[in-house]
N, C-alpha and C positions, 0 to 999 in steps of 0.2 A: 239127781235133783236138777230140774230145768229152770233156767232163769228166764222169767217172762219179761215182756217189755216193761210192764209197770214196776217189776222188781228191779230191773236195770236202771230205770229212771230214778227210783228211790235210792239205789246205791249211789248214783251220781250226786243226787241231792245230799245224801249223807256226807260224802267226801267234801262237798262244797261247804256245808254247814260246819263240818269239823275243821275247817280252815285249810284243807288240802287243796291247793290249786292244781287242777288236773294237768295244766301245762307244765308243772314242775315235776311230774312223775319221771323218775330216772329209770332207765332200762340198761341192764348189762348186755354185752354183745358176745357173740361166739359164732361158731360154725356148726352146721349140721350137714349130713350127707344122705342122699338116697342112692340106692343101688337099683338099676333097671333090670328087667328080665334078661337083657342081653349082657349084663355084667358091667355096664358103664356106671361110673360113679358121678353123681351130680352134687356139687358142694355149693352151699349158700351161706352168706353172712347174714346172721339174724340177730334181732333183739329178743331177749327172753321176757315174756310176760308170765310171771310166776305167782304174783300176789293178786288178791282181789282188786286192789287199787290199780295195778298195772293192766290187768285184764279189762277193767272198766274203761281205761283210757285208750288202750290199743293204738290204732293208727289214725284216730280222729284228728282232723285238721292238719294232716300231713300232706306235703306235696307228693307227686308221683314217685314211686319207689324205683331206684335204679335196678337194672338186671341183676339177678342172682343175689337179691337181698330180700328180707322179709321180717316177719315177726312170728315167733312160735309161742303159742299159748299152751301152757301146761296146766291142766285142771287138777292134777294131783291124784286123780282117781279116774276110773273108767265110768262114764255116764253119758246120757244124752246131752248134747251141747246145742245151744242156739246162739246165733250171733246176728248182728245187723250192721247197717252201713251209715247210721245216723252220724252226721258231722264228719263224714269221710268223703273228701272231694274227688277221689280217684277210684276207678273201678279196681276191684281186687279179685283174685282167685282165692277161694277158701278151700284148703285141703284138710280134710278131717282124717285123723290117723288113730288107729287103735293102739292098745298097749303093747302089741307085738311088733309095731312098726308098719303094719299093713295099711295102705290107703283105703279108707272106707267109702269116701265120697269126695269128689271135686266139684265145688260150686263155682263155675266159671263166670268171669266177667260180671260180678255183682254190680248192682246199680248204685252209683254214688248218691249219698244223702238219703237213701231209702231207709224207712223204718220197718220194712218187711222183714220178717224173721227168716233167717237162713238156718236150717236144721242139719245136723249131722246125719239124720235118718237112722243111725245105729249108735249104740254106745261107743264112745271114743275116749282117749286120754288127752290127745293133742289136737290143736288146729293151727295150721300154718297159713298165714296170709302173705301173698306175693302180688306183684303187679298183675292186673287183669290181662288175661291172655298168655301170661308167661309160663303157666304150667304146660300148655300145649307146645309152646316154643322149646321148652326144655325136654319135652318128651316124657313128662310125668304122667303116669297112668296108674290105675288101681293095681297093676302088676308090679309097680315099683315099691320098694320098702325103705322106710326110714332106718338108717343104721343105728342100732341100739347097742349098748347103753349110751344115752346122751350124757355129755359132761355139763350138766346144768349147774349154774352158780348156786351156792348154798345160801 
């Protein structure tokens, strides 16, 4: 199931009408690692976006992310994923990851505040957002794999 721009706006409106202030969304934190083709381990400190409310909020209105930090979106199932940069002031790299940990696509240096849809292009389970340009700096390529299983909060 793909979330369209209008569905996303409707979801945001729902949370606003339901009395949920998006700025009050709380995220748990943890670590995740990628293993490169050369066997190097790249570890990041991330916030977990696990619920619809958390995924709708994402990194909107956040300042630039420090190195080796980000947000992991877990969609709970493998499916086509679409995202956008509305209300996001800093460029991000969006790394789309399938349920085996394989990187399916890296959308580099997305445009701040853009409402253009960024698609996974293939069914995925996760999307990781990090500072724009940081994937290349870290050496993350489609040959790297997310180390599974993730220790996601319950």
